[in-house]
C-alpha positions as CSV (number, residue, x, y, z in Angstrom):
1,P,-6.0,13.1,26.9
2,R,-6.0,16.1,24.7
3,S,-6.4,15.8,20.9
4,Q,-3.8,17.2,18.6
5,R,-3.7,17.4,14.9
6,L,-0.3,16.2,13.8
7,G,1.5,17.6,10.8
8,P,3.1,15.5,8.1
9,Q,6.7,15.3,7.0
10,S,7.6,14.0,3.6
11,Q,9.9,11.0,3.4
12,Q,10.9,8.4,0.8
13,L,10.2,4.8,1.8
14,S,10.9,1.6,0.0
15,T,9.5,-1.8,0.7
16,Q,10.5,-5.2,-0.8
17,S,7.1,-5.8,-2.3
18,V,6.8,-2.5,-4.1
19,S,9.1,-2.0,-7.1
20,N,9.3,1.8,-7.0
21,T,10.0,4.2,-4.1
22,L,6.9,5.5,-2.5
23,T,6.6,9.0,-1.0
24,V,4.8,8.8,2.3
25,Q,3.6,11.3,4.9
26,E,5.3,10.7,8.2
27,Y,3.5,11.3,11.6
28,S,4.8,10.9,15.1
29,A,2.4,10.8,18.1
30,M,2.2,9.9,21.7
31,E,-0.1,7.2,23.0
32,G,-3.6,8.5,23.7
33,Q,-3.5,11.2,21.0
34,T,-5.8,11.6,18.0
35,L,-4.4,11.6,14.5
36,S,-6.3,13.4,11.8
37,L,-5.0,13.5,8.3
38,A,-6.1,14.4,4.8
39,C,-5.4,12.3,1.7
40,P,-5.9,14.5,-1.3
41,Y,-6.6,12.9,-4.7
42,N,-7.3,14.3,-8.2
43,S,-7.5,11.2,-10.5
44,P,-11.0,10.5,-11.9
45,Y,-10.4,6.8,-11.0
46,D,-9.9,7.9,-7.3
47,K,-12.9,10.1,-7.3
48,E,-15.3,7.4,-8.6
49,A,-13.8,4.6,-6.5
50,K,-14.7,3.6,-2.9
51,K,-12.1,4.5,-0.3
52,A,-10.4,2.6,2.4
53,W,-7.8,3.0,5.2
54,C,-5.6,0.0,5.4
55,R,-2.5,-1.1,7.3
56,W,0.4,-2.4,5.1
57,R,1.6,-5.8,5.9
58,V,4.7,-7.2,4.1
59,P,4.6,-9.1,1.9
60,N,2.1,-7.3,-0.4
61,K,-1.0,-7.1,1.7
62,C,-2.9,-4.1,3.0
63,D,-5.4,-5.0,5.8
64,V,-8.5,-2.8,5.6
65,L,-9.2,-1.1,8.9
66,V,-12.1,1.1,7.8
67,N,-13.8,1.7,4.4
68,I,-16.5,3.9,3.1
69,D,-19.4,3.1,0.8
70,Y,-20.6,6.5,-0.3
71,R,-21.6,8.1,3.0
72,Y,-21.7,4.9,5.0
73,R,-18.9,4.0,7.4
74,Y,-17.5,0.6,8.2
75,Q,-15.6,0.0,11.4
76,N,-13.1,-2.9,11.6
77,R,-13.5,-4.7,14.9
78,A,-9.8,-4.8,15.5
79,Q,-9.8,-1.0,15.8
80,N,-12.7,-1.0,18.2
81,G,-14.2,2.0,16.4
82,R,-11.0,4.1,16.9
83,A,-10.6,4.7,13.1
84,M,-13.0,6.7,11.0
85,I,-13.0,7.7,7.3
86,E,-14.9,10.4,5.3
87,D,-14.7,11.1,1.6
88,D,-15.4,14.6,0.2
89,T,-15.6,13.9,-3.5
90,Q,-16.2,17.6,-4.2
91,K,-12.9,18.7,-2.7
92,G,-11.1,15.4,-3.6
93,V,-10.0,14.7,-0.1
94,V,-10.3,11.6,2.1
95,T,-10.1,12.4,5.9
96,I,-8.8,9.7,8.3
97,T,-9.1,10.0,12.0
98,M,-7.5,7.5,14.4
99,E,-8.4,8.0,18.1
100,K,-6.7,6.8,21.3
101,L,-3.5,5.9,19.5
102,Q,-1.5,3.0,20.9
103,E,2.2,2.0,20.5
104,D,1.0,-1.0,18.5
105,D,-0.6,1.3,15.9
106,S,2.9,2.2,14.7
107,G,3.4,1.1,11.1
108,L,2.8,1.9,7.4
109,Y,-0.8,2.7,6.2
110,W,-2.4,3.6,3.0
111,C,-5.3,5.8,2.0
112,A,-6.5,3.6,-0.8
113,R,-9.2,3.1,-3.4
114,Y,-10.9,-0.1,-4.4
115,N,-13.6,-1.2,-6.8
116,P,-16.0,-3.9,-5.5
117,P,-16.5,-6.7,-6.0
118,Y,-12.7,-6.8,-6.5
119,T,-10.7,-6.9,-3.2
120,S,-7.5,-5.3,-4.5
121,V,-6.7,-1.9,-3.0
122,Y,-4.6,0.8,-4.7
123,R,-2.6,3.4,-2.8
124,I,-3.6,7.0,-3.0
125,V,-1.4,8.2,-0.1
126,G,1.1,6.3,2.0
127,V,1.4,7.2,5.7
128,K,4.1,6.1,8.2
129,L,2.9,6.4,11.8
130,T,5.2,6.2,14.8
131,V,3.4,6.1,18.2
132,T,5.5,6.3,21.4
133,K,4.7,6.0,25.1
134,G,5.2,9.0,27.3
135,Q,3.8,12.1,28.9
136,Y,2.7,15.2,26.9
């Protein structure tokens, strides 16, 4: 299957566990495609913190799929190495790549920051992903 970089659309999204309305980037893809997205940040807290890509699960839980410890990558077994993360602190951009997308990958995700040893993650950018079956 060919890879395609998918462009975002902005959308307002509310969840019962978040008190304010979140702005998210929305992506639509077909199964088998590759999603590559950039999560920009400019807060000094974000620059110094470690980064993660997590899947939002209501209520109030974001399951980490992949995280970064400086230049080292961590792959979550559930993703079978299909998700990758890179952090360019000079440009202030976290790049997320998800390969071989599946319909089950549809959902809400966060580019997030965290500060070990604490396990709480804080949203940098919200992403809504919809993956559909079909030919392309």
